[in-house]
Backbone as numpy.savetxt, mean C-alpha at the origin, in Angstrom:
# Nx Ny Nz CAx CAy CAz Cx Cy Cz
-5.98 -17.74 -18.73 -6.82 -16.55 -18.73 -5.94 -15.30 -18.73
-6.39 -14.23 -19.38 -5.60 -13.01 -19.39 -5.48 -12.41 -17.99
-4.32 -11.83 -17.69 -4.10 -11.21 -16.39 -4.81 -9.86 -16.38
-5.69 -9.60 -15.41 -6.40 -8.32 -15.38 -5.45 -7.18 -15.05
-5.75 -5.99 -15.59 -4.98 -4.82 -15.22 -5.21 -4.48 -13.76
-4.31 -3.68 -13.21 -4.38 -3.40 -11.78 -5.73 -2.81 -11.38
-6.18 -1.78 -12.09 -7.44 -1.13 -11.73 -8.66 -1.83 -12.30
-8.45 -2.94 -13.03 -9.58 -3.75 -13.46 -10.11 -4.60 -12.31
-9.31 -4.76 -11.28 -9.77 -5.50 -10.11 -10.75 -4.66 -9.31
-11.47 -5.31 -8.40 -12.49 -4.61 -7.60 -11.97 -4.25 -6.21
-10.98 -5.00 -5.71 -10.51 -4.83 -4.34 -8.99 -4.88 -4.32
-8.36 -3.79 -3.88 -6.90 -3.71 -3.81 -6.47 -3.40 -2.38
-5.63 -4.27 -1.82 -5.02 -4.02 -0.52 -3.61 -3.47 -0.77
-3.27 -2.36 -0.11 -1.96 -1.74 -0.26 -1.24 -1.81 1.08
-0.05 -2.43 1.09 0.71 -2.57 2.32 2.16 -2.21 2.08
2.95 -2.22 3.14 4.36 -1.90 3.04 4.93 -1.61 4.41
6.23 -1.64 4.52 6.92 -1.32 5.76 6.67 0.15 6.10
6.60 0.46 7.39 6.35 1.84 7.80 7.36 2.81 7.21
6.86 3.93 6.69 7.72 4.97 6.17 8.10 4.87 4.71
7.55 3.89 3.99 7.93 3.72 2.57 6.97 4.44 1.62
5.88 5.01 2.14 4.93 5.70 1.28 3.69 4.90 0.96
3.33 3.98 1.83 2.17 3.11 1.61 0.88 3.91 1.44
0.64 4.84 2.34 -0.60 5.62 2.27 -0.65 6.50 1.03
0.49 7.08 0.66 0.54 7.91 -0.55 0.17 7.10 -1.78
0.71 5.89 -1.89 0.41 5.03 -3.04 -1.06 4.61 -3.03
-1.60 4.28 -1.85 -3.03 3.92 -1.77 -3.90 5.08 -2.24
-3.59 6.29 -1.79 -4.35 7.46 -2.22 -4.21 7.69 -3.71
-3.00 7.48 -4.24 -2.77 7.68 -5.67 -3.57 6.70 -6.51
-3.62 5.43 -6.08 -4.40 4.43 -6.81 -5.89 4.77 -6.76
-6.35 5.25 -5.61 -7.76 5.64 -5.50 -8.07 6.82 -6.42
-7.17 7.78 -6.49 -7.37 8.92 -7.39 -7.41 8.46 -8.85
-6.55 7.51 -9.20 -6.56 6.98 -10.56 -7.90 6.31 -10.88
-8.39 5.52 -9.93 -9.68 4.86 -10.14 -10.80 5.85 -10.33
-10.85 6.87 -9.45 -11.90 7.88 -9.57 -11.73 8.68 -10.86
-10.47 8.91 -11.25 -10.21 9.65 -12.48 -10.65 8.91 -13.73
-10.71 7.58 -13.65 -11.21 6.78 -14.77 -12.73 6.67 -14.78
-13.37 7.38 -13.87 -14.83 7.35 -13.81 -15.39 6.21 -13.00
-14.54 5.56 -12.20 -15.01 4.45 -11.37 -15.40 4.97 -9.99
-16.55 4.54 -9.52 -16.98 4.89 -8.17 -16.03 4.18 -7.20
-15.20 4.95 -6.48 -14.08 4.40 -5.73 -14.21 4.68 -4.24
-13.92 3.67 -3.43 -13.90 3.81 -1.97 -12.46 3.61 -1.50
-11.97 4.57 -0.73 -10.63 4.49 -0.13 -10.79 4.26 1.36
-10.23 3.16 1.86 -10.42 2.75 3.26 -9.10 2.80 4.01
-9.13 3.39 5.18 -7.95 3.45 6.04 -8.14 2.50 7.21
-7.28 1.49 7.31 -7.44 0.48 8.35 -7.02 1.01 9.71
-5.89 1.70 9.79 -5.37 2.14 11.08 -6.10 3.35 11.65
-6.88 4.05 10.83 -7.70 5.18 11.27 -6.88 6.25 11.99
-5.71 6.57 11.44 -4.86 7.62 12.02 -5.11 8.98 11.37
-5.90 9.00 10.33 -6.15 10.26 9.63 -5.14 10.58 8.56
-4.24 9.63 8.25 -3.21 9.89 7.24 -3.80 10.05 5.84
-4.84 9.27 5.55 -5.45 9.33 4.22 -6.04 10.71 3.96
-6.83 11.20 4.88 -7.46 12.51 4.67 -6.43 13.63 4.69
-5.35 13.46 5.47 -4.28 14.46 5.47 -3.60 14.52 4.11
-3.37 13.35 3.51 -2.73 13.32 2.20 -3.62 13.95 1.13
-4.93 13.73 1.24 -5.86 14.28 0.26 -6.30 15.70 0.58
-5.90 16.19 1.77 -6.24 17.54 2.20 -7.75 17.74 2.27
-8.42 16.78 2.93 -9.86 16.87 3.13 -10.15 16.67 4.62
-11.38 16.96 5.02 -11.76 16.81 6.42 -11.71 15.34 6.83
-11.43 15.05 8.12 -11.39 13.66 8.60 -12.70 12.94 8.35
-12.61 11.62 8.20 -13.79 10.79 7.96 -13.89 9.75 9.07
-15.07 9.15 9.18 -15.30 8.08 10.14 -15.65 6.79 9.44
-16.38 5.92 10.14 -16.73 4.61 9.59 -17.72 4.73 8.43
-18.60 5.73 8.51 -19.54 5.96 7.41 -18.81 6.67 6.28
-18.80 6.05 5.09 -18.07 6.62 3.96 -18.66 7.96 3.55
-17.77 8.88 3.16 -18.19 10.20 2.70 -17.45 10.55 1.43
-18.14 11.15 0.47 -17.48 11.57 -0.77 -16.58 12.75 -0.46
-15.28 12.59 -0.70 -14.31 13.63 -0.38 -13.84 14.37 -1.62
-13.86 13.71 -2.76 -13.53 14.31 -4.05 -14.48 13.72 -5.07
-14.49 14.26 -6.27 -15.40 13.76 -7.28 -15.20 12.29 -7.58
-16.19 11.46 -7.27 -16.11 10.03 -7.53 -15.30 9.25 -6.53
-14.81 9.90 -5.48 -13.96 9.23 -4.48 -14.56 9.37 -3.09
-14.88 8.23 -2.48 -15.37 8.18 -1.11 -14.25 7.69 -0.20
-14.30 8.07 1.06 -13.28 7.64 2.02 -13.95 7.25 3.33
-13.32 6.32 4.04 -13.81 5.89 5.35 -12.62 5.43 6.19
-12.81 5.44 7.51 -11.80 4.95 8.45 -12.38 3.75 9.19
-11.59 2.69 9.29 -12.08 1.45 9.90 -12.30 1.61 11.40
-13.39 1.04 11.88 -13.73 1.02 13.31 -14.30 -0.37 13.59
-13.59 -1.18 14.37 -13.99 -2.57 14.59 -15.34 -2.66 15.27
-15.59 -1.81 16.26 -16.87 -1.86 16.97 -18.01 -1.49 16.03
-17.80 -0.46 15.21 -18.83 -0.07 14.25 -19.05 -1.17 13.22
-17.99 -1.86 12.84 -18.12 -2.96 11.90 -18.92 -4.11 12.50
-18.67 -4.39 13.77 -19.43 -5.44 14.46 -20.91 -5.06 14.54
-21.17 -3.79 14.85 -22.56 -3.33 14.93 -23.25 -3.49 13.57
-22.54 -3.13 12.51 -23.12 -3.25 11.17 -23.36 -4.71 10.81
-22.41 -5.59 11.18 -22.56 -7.01 10.88 -23.78 -7.58 11.59
-23.94 -7.25 12.87 -25.08 -7.76 13.62 -26.40 -7.27 13.03
-26.40 -6.04 12.58 -27.64 -5.47 12.02 -27.97 -6.07 10.66
-26.98 -6.23 9.80 -27.23 -6.69 8.44 -27.36 -8.20 8.32
-26.51 -8.93 9.05 -26.47 -10.38 8.87 -27.33 -11.14 9.87
-27.35 -10.67 11.12 -28.11 -11.38 12.15 -29.42 -10.69 12.49
-29.67 -9.53 11.84 -30.92 -8.77 12.07 -31.09 -8.39 13.53
-29.98 -8.09 14.21 -30.03 -7.67 15.60 -29.99 -6.15 15.65
-31.03 -5.49 16.15 -31.02 -4.03 16.23 -30.05 -3.57 17.31
-29.18 -2.64 16.96 -28.20 -2.12 17.91 -28.37 -0.62 18.00
-28.54 -0.12 19.22 -28.70 1.31 19.44 -27.56 1.76 20.35
-26.83 2.79 19.93 -25.73 3.29 20.75 -24.55 2.35 20.76
-23.73 2.44 21.83 -22.56 1.59 21.94 -22.97 0.16 22.30
-22.13 -0.79 21.91 -22.46 -2.19 22.09 -22.33 -2.61 23.55
-21.41 -1.99 24.28 -21.26 -2.26 25.70 -20.84 -3.68 26.03
-21.67 -4.41 26.84 -21.30 -5.77 27.25 -21.02 -6.70 26.07
-21.73 -6.50 24.96 -21.51 -7.35 23.80 -20.10 -7.15 23.25
-19.63 -5.91 23.28 -18.28 -5.63 22.81 -17.25 -6.31 23.70
-17.48 -6.30 25.00 -16.55 -6.97 25.92 -16.53 -8.47 25.67
-17.71 -9.04 25.44 -17.77 -10.47 25.13 -17.05 -10.76 23.82
-17.22 -9.87 22.86 -16.54 -10.04 21.58 -15.03 -9.99 21.76
-14.54 -9.05 22.57 -13.10 -8.96 22.82 -12.58 -10.26 23.43
-13.36 -10.86 24.32 -12.95 -12.12 24.95 -12.85 -13.23 23.90
-13.85 -13.31 23.03 -13.85 -14.32 21.98 -12.70 -14.07 21.00
-12.50 -12.81 20.65 -11.46 -12.48 19.68 -10.08 -12.82 20.21
-9.88 -12.69 21.52 -8.59 -13.05 22.10 -8.37 -14.55 22.05
-9.43 -15.30 22.25 -9.29 -16.76 22.26 -9.26 -17.35 20.86
-9.87 -16.70 19.90 -9.97 -17.24 18.53 -9.29 -16.28 17.55
-8.09 -16.62 17.10 -7.39 -15.76 16.16 -8.18 -15.56 14.87
-8.17 -14.33 14.38 -8.83 -14.04 13.12 -10.19 -13.40 13.25
-10.76 -13.35 14.47 -12.11 -12.82 14.62 -12.14 -11.31 14.36
-11.23 -10.57 15.00 -11.19 -9.12 14.77 -10.82 -8.81 13.33
-9.86 -9.55 12.80 -9.40 -9.29 11.44 -10.50 -9.51 10.42
-11.37 -10.51 10.68 -12.41 -10.81 9.70 -13.46 -9.72 9.65
-13.64 -8.99 10.74 -14.56 -7.85 10.71 -14.01 -6.74 9.82
-12.68 -6.61 9.84 -12.05 -5.59 8.99 -12.12 -6.00 7.53
-11.60 -7.18 7.21 -11.59 -7.65 5.82 -13.01 -7.85 5.31
-13.88 -8.37 6.18 -15.25 -8.62 5.78 -15.99 -7.37 5.36
-15.70 -6.25 6.01 -16.33 -4.98 5.64 -16.00 -4.62 4.19
-14.72 -4.76 3.83 -14.31 -4.39 2.48 -14.88 -5.37 1.45
-14.87 -6.65 1.79 -15.44 -7.66 0.89 -16.94 -7.42 0.69
-17.62 -7.04 1.76 -19.06 -6.79 1.67 -19.35 -5.64 0.71
-18.56 -4.57 0.77 -18.78 -3.44 -0.13 -18.60 -3.85 -1.59
-17.67 -4.77 -1.84 -17.46 -5.26 -3.20 -18.61 -6.17 -3.62
-18.98 -7.09 -2.76 -20.03 -8.06 -3.11 -21.36 -7.37 -3.40
-21.65 -6.32 -2.65 -22.92 -5.61 -2.81 -22.88 -4.59 -3.95
-21.74 -4.47 -4.63 -21.59 -3.53 -5.75 -21.87 -2.09 -5.35
-21.50 -1.75 -4.12 -21.64 -0.36 -3.71 -20.62 0.54 -4.41
-19.48 -0.06 -4.78 -18.41 0.68 -5.43 -17.82 -0.17 -6.56
-17.26 0.52 -7.55 -16.57 -0.18 -8.63 -15.18 -0.64 -8.20
-14.57 0.13 -7.30 -13.21 -0.17 -6.84 -13.09 0.19 -5.37
-12.54 -0.73 -4.59 -12.26 -0.48 -3.18 -10.75 -0.58 -2.99
-10.12 0.51 -2.54 -8.68 0.54 -2.28 -8.49 0.63 -0.77
-7.74 -0.31 -0.21 -7.54 -0.38 1.24 -6.12 0.01 1.59
-5.98 1.08 2.37 -4.69 1.41 2.97 -4.53 0.48 4.16
-3.98 -0.69 3.90 -3.99 -1.79 4.87 -2.91 -1.63 5.93
-2.87 -2.59 6.85 -1.84 -2.59 7.88 -0.46 -2.80 7.26
0.57 -2.54 8.05 1.94 -2.71 7.57 2.25 -4.18 7.34
3.41 -4.44 6.74 3.75 -5.80 6.31 3.70 -6.82 7.44
3.99 -6.40 8.66 4.01 -7.36 9.76 2.65 -7.87 10.18
1.57 -7.19 9.76 0.23 -7.55 10.21 -0.74 -7.90 9.09
-0.39 -7.57 7.85 -1.36 -7.72 6.77 -1.67 -9.18 6.47
-0.71 -10.08 6.65 -0.97 -11.50 6.36 -2.05 -12.04 7.28
-2.02 -11.64 8.55 -3.05 -12.08 9.48 -4.43 -11.62 9.08
-4.53 -10.42 8.51 -5.82 -9.92 8.05 -6.30 -10.68 6.82
-5.40 -10.87 5.87 -5.81 -11.52 4.62 -6.12 -13.01 4.80
-5.51 -13.63 5.80 -5.75 -15.06 6.03 -6.86 -15.31 7.05
-7.53 -14.25 7.53 -8.56 -14.41 8.56 -9.68 -15.35 8.16
-10.23 -15.25 6.92 -11.29 -16.19 6.57 -10.85 -17.65 6.62
-9.61 -17.92 6.24 -9.10 -19.30 6.33 -9.03 -19.75 7.78
-8.55 -18.85 8.65 -8.43 -19.19 10.07 -9.79 -19.52 10.68
-10.81 -18.73 10.32 -12.15 -18.98 10.84 -12.70 -20.29 10.27
-12.44 -20.56 9.00 -12.92 -21.80 8.39 -12.37 -23.03 9.08
-11.16 -22.93 9.59 -10.56 -24.06 10.29 -11.20 -24.28 11.66
-11.82 -23.20 12.20 -12.45 -23.31 13.52 -13.94 -23.64 13.43
-14.62 -23.09 12.41 -16.07 -23.22 12.29 -16.38 -23.99 11.01
-17.06 -25.10 11.13 -17.33 -25.96 9.98 -18.72 -25.78 9.38
-19.68 -25.33 10.17 -21.04 -25.16 9.67 -21.63 -23.89 10.26
-22.79 -23.48 9.71 -23.50 -22.36 10.27 -23.31 -21.07 9.50
-23.91 -19.99 10.02 -23.91 -18.71 9.35 -22.51 -18.13 9.21
-21.70 -18.24 10.27 -20.35 -17.69 10.21 -19.54 -18.39 9.12
-19.67 -19.70 9.02 -18.96 -20.44 7.98 -19.42 -20.01 6.58
-20.71 -19.77 6.43 -21.22 -19.29 5.15 -20.61 -17.95 4.78
-20.50 -17.07 5.79 -19.92 -15.76 5.55 -18.46 -15.87 5.11
-17.68 -16.67 5.80 -16.26 -16.78 5.46 -16.06 -17.47 4.12
-16.99 -18.34 3.73 -16.88 -19.02 2.44 -16.92 -18.02 1.29
-17.90 -17.10 1.32 -17.98 -16.15 0.20 -16.85 -15.12 0.26
-16.42 -14.77 1.46 -15.26 -13.88 1.57 -14.02 -14.52 0.96
-13.82 -15.79 1.30 -12.65 -16.50 0.80 -12.70 -16.64 -0.71
-13.90 -16.87 -1.25 -14.03 -16.97 -2.70 -13.69 -15.65 -3.37
-14.11 -14.55 -2.77 -13.83 -13.24 -3.34 -12.34 -12.90 -3.24
-11.74 -13.17 -2.08 -10.32 -12.88 -1.89 -9.44 -13.75 -2.76
-9.89 -14.94 -3.08 -9.10 -15.89 -3.84 -9.16 -15.68 -5.34
-10.05 -14.83 -5.80 -10.22 -14.61 -7.23 -9.24 -13.53 -7.70
-8.22 -13.87 -8.49 -7.23 -12.87 -8.91 -7.79 -11.82 -9.84
-8.95 -12.07 -10.42 -9.59 -11.06 -11.26 -10.33 -10.02 -10.43
-10.54 -10.31 -9.14 -11.29 -9.42 -8.27 -10.38 -8.74 -7.25
-9.51 -9.51 -6.62 -8.72 -9.01 -5.49 -7.23 -9.10 -5.78
-6.49 -8.08 -5.34 -5.05 -8.08 -5.50 -4.37 -7.36 -4.35
-3.12 -7.71 -4.13 -2.30 -7.07 -3.10 -1.19 -6.27 -3.77
-1.01 -5.03 -3.33 0.06 -4.16 -3.80 0.99 -3.89 -2.63
2.27 -4.15 -2.80 3.26 -3.92 -1.76 4.12 -2.73 -2.15
4.26 -1.79 -1.24 5.09 -0.61 -1.46 6.41 -0.79 -0.73
7.51 -0.47 -1.39 8.83 -0.60 -0.78 9.70 0.54 -1.25
10.92 0.60 -0.75 11.92 1.54 -1.22 13.18 0.75 -1.54
14.05 1.26 -2.42 15.24 0.51 -2.82 16.34 0.53 -1.76
16.02 -0.04 -0.61 16.96 -0.14 0.50 16.92 -1.57 1.04
17.94 -1.93 1.79 18.10 -3.34 2.18 16.93 -3.86 2.99
16.57 -3.20 4.09 15.52 -3.72 4.97 14.15 -3.75 4.29
13.70 -2.67 3.64 12.40 -2.75 2.96 12.35 -3.82 1.88
13.44 -3.99 1.12 13.45 -5.03 0.08 13.39 -6.41 0.70
14.14 -6.62 1.78 14.09 -7.91 2.48 12.68 -8.22 2.95
12.02 -7.23 3.56 10.66 -7.45 4.07 9.69 -7.72 2.93
9.89 -7.06 1.80 9.00 -7.26 0.66 9.11 -8.67 0.13
10.32 -9.17 -0.02 10.51 -10.52 -0.54 10.00 -11.56 0.45
10.20 -11.32 1.74 9.67 -12.24 2.76 8.14 -12.22 2.74
7.56 -11.03 2.59 6.10 -10.92 2.55 5.54 -11.64 1.33
6.20 -11.49 0.18 5.73 -12.17 -1.03 5.64 -13.67 -0.82
6.63 -14.23 -0.14 6.61 -15.67 0.13 5.52 -16.04 1.13
5.33 -15.22 2.16 4.29 -15.50 3.15 2.89 -15.41 2.54
2.69 -14.41 1.69 1.38 -14.26 1.03 1.09 -15.48 0.17
2.09 -15.96 -0.55 1.91 -17.15 -1.39 1.61 -18.38 -0.54
2.29 -18.50 0.59 2.19 -19.71 1.40 1.00 -19.70 2.35
0.63 -18.54 2.89 -0.34 -18.49 3.98 -1.69 -17.90 3.60
-1.81 -17.29 2.42 -3.09 -16.70 2.03 -3.47 -17.17 0.63
-4.66 -16.80 0.22 -5.11 -17.11 -1.15 -5.17 -15.85 -2.01
-4.67 -14.75 -1.48 -4.70 -13.48 -2.20 -3.52 -13.41 -3.17
-3.74 -12.82 -4.33 -2.71 -12.71 -5.35 -1.90 -11.43 -5.16
-0.59 -11.58 -5.06 0.30 -10.42 -5.09 0.39 -9.96 -6.54
-0.17 -8.80 -6.84 -0.24 -8.38 -8.25 0.77 -7.32 -8.62
1.26 -6.55 -7.65 2.20 -5.49 -8.00 3.04 -5.09 -6.80
4.26 -4.66 -7.09 5.15 -4.07 -6.10 5.54 -2.69 -6.61
5.42 -1.69 -5.76 5.78 -0.32 -6.12 7.07 0.04 -5.39
8.14 0.28 -6.15 9.41 0.74 -5.58 9.36 2.26 -5.56
9.25 2.82 -4.37 9.09 4.25 -4.21 10.44 4.92 -3.97
10.52 6.20 -4.30 11.72 7.03 -4.05 12.96 6.48 -4.75
12.79 6.12 -5.99 13.92 5.64 -6.80 14.72 6.86 -7.27
16.02 6.86 -6.99 16.85 8.00 -7.36 17.14 8.00 -8.86
17.13 9.17 -9.48 17.48 9.25 -10.90 18.99 9.08 -11.08
19.38 8.69 -12.27 20.81 8.58 -12.58 21.31 9.95 -13.03
21.88 10.70 -12.08 22.28 12.07 -12.37 23.56 12.14 -13.20
24.46 11.18 -12.97 25.76 11.22 -13.63 26.08 9.88 -14.26
26.61 9.93 -15.47 27.07 8.72 -16.13 28.52 8.43 -15.81
29.07 7.41 -16.46 30.46 7.02 -16.20 31.42 8.14 -16.55
31.16 8.88 -17.64 32.04 9.98 -18.03 32.09 11.07 -16.99
30.90 11.43 -16.44 30.86 12.46 -15.41 31.57 12.01 -14.14
31.46 10.74 -13.81 32.16 10.23 -12.63 33.66 10.42 -12.76
34.21 10.15 -13.94 35.64 10.32 -14.17 36.03 11.78 -14.01
35.20 12.71 -14.49 35.50 14.13 -14.36 35.52 14.53 -12.89
34.51 14.09 -12.13 34.47 14.44 -10.70 35.69 13.88 -9.96
36.08 12.67 -10.26 37.23 12.08 -9.59 38.51 12.84 -9.93
38.62 13.30 -11.18 39.79 14.10 -11.57 39.81 15.43 -10.84
38.62 16.04 -10.68 38.55 17.32 -9.97 38.86 17.18 -8.49
38.66 15.99 -7.95 38.95 15.77 -6.54 40.45 15.74 -6.25
41.26 15.52 -7.27 42.71 15.51 -7.08 43.19 16.93 -6.77
44.37 17.02 -6.22 44.90 18.32 -5.77 44.92 19.35 -6.89
45.37 18.94 -8.07 45.43 19.88 -9.18 44.04 20.35 -9.58
43.09 19.45 -9.57 41.73 19.82 -9.93 41.13 20.79 -8.94
41.35 20.55 -7.62 40.82 21.45 -6.61 41.43 22.84 -6.72
42.76 22.91 -7.01 43.42 24.21 -7.17 42.82 24.97 -8.35
42.57 24.24 -9.45 41.98 24.88 -10.63 40.58 25.41 -10.33
39.81 24.64 -9.57 38.45 25.08 -9.22 38.49 26.32 -8.33
39.44 26.36 -7.38 39.52 27.51 -6.48 39.88 28.78 -7.24
40.67 28.65 -8.32 41.00 29.82 -9.11 39.77 30.35 -9.86
38.87 29.45 -10.22 37.68 29.83 -10.97 36.53 30.28 -10.08
36.35 29.58 -8.95 35.21 29.84 -8.07 35.72 29.99 -6.64
35.36 31.05 -5.96 35.80 31.20 -4.57 35.14 30.15 -3.67
35.83 29.77 -2.63 35.28 28.80 -1.69 35.86 27.41 -1.90
35.50 26.51 -0.98 36.01 25.14 -1.01 35.11 24.27 -1.90
35.64 23.68 -2.98 34.82 22.85 -3.85 34.56 21.44 -3.31
35.24 21.07 -2.20 35.16 19.70 -1.71 33.73 19.26 -1.38
32.89 20.08 -0.69 31.52 19.62 -0.39 30.72 19.28 -1.65
30.89 20.06 -2.73 30.15 19.80 -3.96 30.62 18.49 -4.59
31.93 18.28 -4.61 32.48 17.05 -5.18 32.07 15.83 -4.36
32.02 16.01 -3.03 31.62 14.90 -2.16 30.14 14.58 -2.35
29.34 15.64 -2.58 27.92 15.41 -2.82 27.71 14.63 -4.12
28.49 14.93 -5.14 28.39 14.21 -6.40 28.76 12.74 -6.22
29.82 12.49 -5.44 30.22 11.10 -5.18 29.13 10.38 -4.40
28.52 11.06 -3.41 27.45 10.44 -2.62 26.27 10.09 -3.51
25.89 11.00 -4.44 24.77 10.73 -5.34 25.02 9.50 -6.18
26.25 9.36 -6.68 26.60 8.19 -7.49 26.56 6.92 -6.65
27.09 6.99 -5.42 27.14 5.81 -4.55 25.73 5.36 -4.16
24.87 6.32 -3.80 23.51 5.97 -3.42 22.76 5.34 -4.58
22.90 5.94 -5.76 22.22 5.41 -6.94 22.68 3.99 -7.23
24.00 3.75 -7.16 24.53 2.43 -7.47 24.08 1.40 -6.44
24.11 1.79 -5.16 23.70 0.86 -4.10 22.23 0.51 -4.23
21.40 1.52 -4.47 19.97 1.26 -4.58 19.63 0.48 -5.83
20.42 0.67 -6.89 20.20 -0.12 -8.10 20.44 -1.60 -7.82
21.39 -1.90 -6.97 21.65 -3.30 -6.59 20.45 -3.87 -5.83
19.87 -3.08 -4.94 18.69 -3.55 -4.19 17.51 -3.77 -5.14
17.36 -2.89 -6.12 16.27 -3.05 -7.09 16.47 -4.31 -7.93
17.70 -4.58 -8.30 17.98 -5.78 -9.08 17.64 -7.03 -8.27
17.97 -7.01 -6.98 17.65 -8.15 -6.11 16.14 -8.29 -5.95
15.44 -7.16 -5.89 13.98 -7.20 -5.78 13.37 -7.80 -7.04
13.83 -7.35 -8.20 13.30 -7.89 -9.46 13.52 -9.39 -9.56
14.71 -9.82 -9.18 15.04 -11.24 -9.30 14.26 -12.10 -8.32
13.88 -11.54 -7.18 13.24 -12.33 -6.14 11.74 -12.38 -6.20
11.11 -11.51 -7.00 9.65 -11.48 -7.06 9.12 -12.65 -7.88
7.95 -13.16 -7.53 7.34 -14.25 -8.31 7.04 -13.78 -9.73
7.01 -14.73 -10.63 6.71 -14.42 -12.02 5.30 -13.84 -12.15
5.16 -12.82 -12.97 3.86 -12.21 -13.20 3.54 -11.02 -12.33
4.38 -10.75 -11.32 4.14 -9.60 -10.44 4.71 -8.35 -11.10
3.87 -7.35 -11.28 4.33 -6.10 -11.88 5.22 -5.33 -10.90
6.28 -4.72 -11.41 7.16 -3.89 -10.60 7.17 -2.49 -11.18
6.73 -1.52 -10.38 6.63 -0.14 -10.84 7.61 0.72 -10.06
8.21 1.70 -10.74 9.13 2.63 -10.12 8.48 3.99 -9.98
8.55 4.56 -8.77 8.15 5.94 -8.54 9.39 6.70 -8.12
9.78 7.74 -8.86 11.04 8.41 -8.56 10.98 9.24 -7.28
12.15 9.52 -6.73 12.24 10.47 -5.62 11.79 11.83 -6.12
10.82 12.44 -5.43 10.23 13.67 -5.92 10.97 14.93 -5.45
11.87 14.79 -4.49 12.68 15.91 -4.01 11.81 17.12 -3.67
10.81 16.87 -2.84 9.93 17.96 -2.42 9.66 17.84 -0.93
9.53 18.99 -0.29 9.19 19.01 1.13 7.69 19.02 1.36
6.94 19.32 0.33 5.50 19.44 0.47 4.85 18.06 0.47
3.79 17.93 1.23 2.99 16.72 1.26 1.54 17.11 1.04
0.78 16.22 0.48 -0.62 16.53 0.26 -1.06 16.10 -1.12
-2.18 16.66 -1.54 -2.82 16.20 -2.76 -1.94 16.39 -3.99
-1.16 17.47 -4.02 -0.30 17.71 -5.19 0.72 16.59 -5.34
1.33 16.18 -4.23 2.30 15.09 -4.29 1.62 13.78 -4.67
0.43 13.54 -4.12 -0.31 12.32 -4.44 -0.61 12.25 -5.93
-0.99 13.37 -6.50 -1.28 13.39 -7.94 -0.02 13.10 -8.77
1.12 13.57 -8.33 2.36 13.29 -9.06 2.69 11.80 -8.99
2.49 11.21 -7.81 2.71 9.76 -7.69 1.72 9.01 -8.57
0.47 9.47 -8.59 -0.56 8.82 -9.42 -0.16 8.86 -10.89
0.41 9.97 -11.32 0.83 10.06 -12.72 1.89 9.03 -13.05
2.85 8.85 -12.17 3.89 7.85 -12.41 3.31 6.43 -12.38
2.40 6.17 -11.47 1.78 4.85 -11.40 0.95 4.57 -12.65
0.30 5.59 -13.16 -0.49 5.42 -14.38 0.40 4.99 -15.54
1.57 5.59 -15.63 2.51 5.25 -16.70 3.10 3.85 -16.52
3.29 3.45 -15.26 3.98 2.19 -14.99 3.03 0.99 -14.93
1.85 1.20 -14.33 0.99 0.05 -14.02 -0.32 0.00 -14.81
-0.85 1.15 -15.19 -2.20 1.18 -15.72 -2.20 1.15 -17.24
-1.35 1.95 -17.87 -1.37 2.02 -19.32 -0.67 0.83 -19.95
């Protein structure tokens, strides 16, 4: 069967090691979806407000709100998700806070792994199944926790063999397991630790979940500022005769500029090695997209749109 394009899927989970730009990429993918005319929902699992800060819109809660044209946003709330599940699936009317029921749920969730996670994943799956949105983009948990969320339906299936809960996890698992519907996007940077975590996560996702890893985004890739010829020139200028000649032409010490050029070359070369290792270690069929270092201090919608443009060129077209 043909491999679906990234935005042809209905449900995208975006994860990555902290600090690599996971939320920015999730927002960029959501903007791309809305820009294509798709009714898009952007979900923040950790509910820290990072998504709305990046988009420069007012904070959102569990109830989705349209924040930009064609783009809705929501923040995950486990208690609110439980209340919604009880109301929709078990027809239990809930008014106000859950109270004792929430405490009982916490007790069960502690004893049975996957219960809390399934409320999170189940909410997103439900929005897809009910066709409330054309595309759901999830700013998911970091790499250390996302496998537990994605494998929650399997964990529940191993505990519960019959009944309503088993029926619920069956359709969730079917939706998560369909590569034409659901995909995982991992964000990384061309550095040793993030690349190591990405390759380890790729193996864990393959081994422990049924979700398809469809793309890896290498963020903050440095441009190649200098070629081999320029490197030779800089090294010649670093010699005593070269420095003396520079001082005659330009007042001041040229050493910091020459050292900066050497650092740029070294960083580019080192990160290129990490990228090569990343390419070689990814499973066959996983798209690898590069987003360059933007060299900007500003954060917000303008930066997100620039990232979206690069992703469109790398992954969508």
